Steps between C-alpha positions, in 0.01 A plus 500: 500500500146621433576846636861523385401747226430756771875520555590540132671840548716353776585196283598733216715702738685186615559390139643839407719503809638158402567627148688794644713276719578278202577768242619818671821598681468866610831490682672489158552837338346396167182364663378779727128545562512875425598489137419615148220761493448430869810706578321806369168428673680441828752788484256757639511333842877507570517839327252649748565308822874423483691714251277810494586529133219528245761538224594134560876554513535188717437262207868438428559423868248217528585367154867468596425342837215259427488425126746352244801714421454440126169693528320213328189570709540877521175693457499869415172653613616861540379753244659843469228754420746786466369648824572205722507122503181298545423132535345383173257276692192610691513466881206261542716202589691706757167572673414130501846403624529762775401270793721221364792739459459614862487136609823432309656808660409365844638153417824653372539683831418192710723265298793742464474529119583828326199730515555619145177385335657216300649247744332160536223598747370755249524248216302241693241756610414560133470126447265490800286769340477307170390182676249686716340668198490167318312353797265799518439487126411131521255563785335792321480304174318211670248745647451669162438168325239405759315826431463381139357162596805280555480225757770487767676219314482671161625829645793319661589313180490812282708692754760223485483509121562875475782508757682184388401484133625845398817708514380642831733232643805655335407856593440409863794269570769611255403864437356580844568873474312549174150645530294213369415285800402816688289630213338157464394509866388864500308478170328185626406679823374799298274269298375337821430829679338662198274198443391526862439873457243425230340185640543527878501875542672636806642853520847375595551324164522826301802664670671159507449456125621853424811458718579167337462649155737788583761262641471270197561797268801613705652155454431464125328803341362304202296291744270802529315325217336273758239775536352349183415190704265690732191444278590129475511481879170688530335246272251742340465864409210528743705372794794720399295819501308406814821449701663817366197702603524354850868588524460853363205570725723442802734798462709419807562149368585624150741768618667256743575266213629785286717624788667161530577504128638855515728408790643206310539686172673785682794271585667504155412867453672588829806296406526666158475846656777413746718358224442740212277783620231384258170331600482281188788312339503234231769283651530232231698716258496347151300198614144564387171357382447532126126455465526497121734200493335211684656151506192306605577175321859504623415565864256207491652246261869580443762246600669801653298499826155481340242461779311205353816318389649481850174510699258272312269506801416859406417393144277223631317746723379694195257214434312629805379792289268260319303416813509862617359617166205263526435578866566875533558719193557813707787350698635333186527833316669685785748222582589436135529873439729546798732218394517634146589851619752370756675277244504784249651753740750252646617406150575865419786529749831577331632155593181295469650179641595688822835317527303225671626165612277191525241646266317831482492666841274798436180289524579344839320786673172383341513131581183526707323546165661179369356317802154655442502402132596144591210499745263619226636219280418244770151649531445462125597132487228237529585164643757372746729357232554836328585668829740224595674529165531876555645441846749249357608754237549766769711258705709434187556875457602531866762230444621668181532835675700357790725325247551828314565676830784255561630563147504877546673482838770291334529739202399226256294769333752780434440846649513670161244500219352158426402388150334181377835318467607587856155404633513165322853428625406586859146363536580145618852563624610442858852628442627838393640495148791695362330627185529825310251633249644726231245658263584381151403832345779666701782285355693645205769233470617179670846348519495157660781294653427142610701238686353154564824395673550212257822650359751767591311766306787735421726770643210731603377236746672507838576219743476196267675294770175497697330274244400166654318188388402393854168693496322648197166630386521431127767320308805374689655808658427789736710763683576453870581792729641381831773563754776426249371737230205709624436653154289314242545501127422856391565749227733799472441725202524857379177700490545760226421275203198332658257793518369777276323732750595630848209303650656157553441199717640153551255210533631182666335156505641181650412176673646474851518225762574564869497226765345722768225761508726745683762569236740792501547487124437800277492588134758772436504761225822698539558804277867588460703784353877492445507155658339613829150445634291817492150357560462164676144361494359187663177304472440291814388145418371389840133610462466296179691179571323165530733274704654215301296584193600675181344846497472745213631846581438805285581864575624815329729793577521844345837603362611833652472784251812670632738209431804625306579372152684170496329367813445129553266280701543173685193278558532192722361323808688535827477248784694603816395195704784286630264201535227497235540487123307687233443356152419708192382380158352639178625854554345753258603866498323754280620854441185698423495837329184678619305794367635805675162619627390586857269196528792265432773663707368352823313180422357347816699201615816592309774583746658841485879487499698610802634853473823524303809527719751767410834368385812654655 
């Protein structure tokens, strides 16, 4: 046990592999490894080696064959420049993945899978790359920490803390084809190599550092800011200038390093020339940095993916600046200055929260700095008790992060924008909730219809024969949908008199009880014209049901704008099971007139209605 810390990277690798086996299913079309932005990073490889098509016309083919037909995970990465189509993403990840892609190509050939770039051997080869870079990053981080005075045990503990106590878990296991685990490893290696260049000078370190920097920039261009860390790594202005003079005095060494960088930077230039005839292309279109509109407080503290809110370990690490300030002002100024500039620039992106899941992802690349700051914090503490308390707090944050990882994999935190109310509802939850959050300022008018099932509420309420006193939530009665009558108590009403603007939605709340977790029941909102269904919409209950326990369900549907005058709507619960019953109580239906403004025509979480069917 004494020397177990030497195998920390291997232990971390095993833990991540177990998490993958427990939470991922790449054979399912909605859970592929190559997904989200990763489709764009990866597309260069099949485009060059399989399809010979740098216009990426094969996208529809692999989407139809390997991903959901409803295009729920479709990712458009192609950008039409007017002179040809380019991939919006830089090709750095394709360079990193090249050996893994070739390995997947070989496995596809040996195992008789389609050699199309997207069958399972290719998917698993990208997973292999993510796990390998995680392992390498952990090894390099331990070495870096030791260079700054960490013992073997402390280096191992802080490496565990950074890998298991941050959203690096999510972006290695669940989002394996995103750039962050790779950038984490490569940035850590850059810091390690550059530190050695200044303090253990060998000619080979310079071309390595330059090549790493070029590759890091080709993966995420904004990470070029790590150049600001070079003085921090040097430790003093004197050491910085002394090493630079040594490098520049060796012309062959200097030009070799520059040649490596030129070769790497020529890759995107060559691709752009082949695709458009131009050597330089801004491939992100309307997506830009606005350096005059920073969102620094939001990117750090917002409930909507704020870094410190979802990764408190990073907030704790800032206390390490105190010890660094007392010990080394030069390093303090350069490290603090770098973090300020990086946060500022990152917060200026047009979508500052980066559509992240499981917290703010843009800082994962720099988690070696979090580990270093935690080390400086340990160095500043006097006494065993204080250090043990710090270790206990770090362990607590590791547990919290793994708990939040579970929550995000189970969509307990919704994928759309998160506010304080959503965060509060989700923080301690182990089950996904059917909740909808409508901004009050968007509501012009409300018309509410309520049925507590205690009486036959009137002619607008359908299926009163389903009322039963055998099971209830409140009062004496509920509605039972079963084999005899699969439709619960529901409402049928005209729409014209309920709204005052074309932007309309129907909000439904109810308490439901199902005897099994796997229920086939749905909430139905059926828009009708001339007595016929023209837009049939369902909300599936299964992800939200707690077996044999009353569960609150809340969701909302937009009303189609193109419904003809005189249209009606039916709202009810439908249970097709021939065996299990569904009980409904306290049914509330609100017809909300919304401001007819762009921000409120597609509120996240509100379901868009199915396309209107043409009547004969």
